[in-house]
N, C-alpha and C positions, 0 to 999 in steps of 0.2 A: 511476596506472594509466593510460598514453595510451588515447583510445578506440579507436586499433586493436588494445591488449591485451585491452579490456572484455571478460568474460564472456557468453556470451550466455546469456538466459533460464533454460535448461533447464542449466546449468553451474550457474547460482546453485541452481537449485531442488536439486539436488544435494550441492550441498555444505550447504546448507540442511539438509536430509534427514540427510547424513552426521553432522552433529552432533547431532542429535536433534529439530530443530525439524520444524515445519509450514509447506508451502512453498505459499503461495498467487500464482499467476500468473495477472496481469491475463487475460482471452481477448482473443483476437485480432478484430479488427485493430484496432490502436493507435489509441485514442479521439482524436480533437481539435474535442473540444468538450466542455464542461463537464459535461453532462448525457450526454452517455458517456462520461465520465471516470469522472465518480460512479455512472453503474451499472456500468462495469467492473469497479469498487471493488467495488462490493456484489456483483457475482457472483462475485469471487474469494474472498470472506470470509463469502458465504451470509449476506448481510446480513436480520433479519429483516425481514418484510412491513410492517411500522411505520417503519421508514426512508423520512423526508421529504425526501430528493433535494436536501437545502440546504447549505450548508457546516456549520453549525450542527449537524443533525443526520449529518451526515459525521463531524464531531468524536465525537458521543456514543458512535454505533457503534464507531468506531475504540478507542474509551477503555473501552469495555465488554466484548466479546467474549465475554462471558458465556455464550452459544452453539456456543463453539468447547471443543476440550479444553482440559484446564491446558497450560502449557508457551510458550516460544517461537512465534510465527506469524511469518512473514518473508515483504510483501508485495514482489510483485516485477512491478515498471513495464515491461514490453518496449516499445521503441520510445517511451518518453516525450518523446526530441527531437520528435517530428512533433508533438503538442499544443502545447508551448512554442514552436514554429515558426508556429503555425497561429491561437495565441490567448495570447500571452504572459500578457496580466493574470492570465486563469480560470485557466491554467499555476500561477502562483504562488500565488494566493488557496488552489487547490488543494493545491499543495505546503508551504505553509505550513500546511495543519492536520495533514497528513502528519506532517511535522516537530513540530506541537507535539503530536499523539496519540502518536507516539514517545517525545518526551521523557516524556509523562506516565504512561508505563509502564514508565518507567526502573526500578533500586531506589531513587532518591531522587525519583523523580516524586510527583505530586499523587494520579491514579488507581491505584496500583500494590497487584494482588492478585498471584496464582500465573500470568498470561498475561505475555505482554511482545511488543512489536511491533518487528518489523523493517523499515526499508522501504530496497529497494534500487531503482535505478533503472539499465536499461540500454538503449541505442540498437538492442542484436539482440534 
C-alpha cells in the first residue's frame, strides 16, 4: 500500500473494532520527542501510574497490559513520520521496543497471555 493509499487513524481504529479488537490511538498532536512519544503511548494505553518513562519500562508495560481487557489491543500511531523526521535515533529506539513487545505477545511469543498487541503506524 503506498503512502497515498494509507488509511488514516480513524479508519484503522474502525477496522480494529470491526474485528473485535480494542483500538488505542495516540492522542494528537503527533509527538516529536522521545518523552512525548512515551507519554502519548502511555496515555493511549492507559498505563498505570508506576510507568517509569524509559525504554525498559515501556517494554514492560507493553508486554503486560494486565489493566486492559482480554483480547487484541491495536496501538495506532498517527503522524509517526513527524517523530521519525525530528529525531530518527529516538524514533528507532521506540519503534524497536514496539516491535519487540508486539512479537512477545504473539502466540509463539515469550509473554503470551490472553492479550495481544498490534502496532499500526500511519502518516494521517
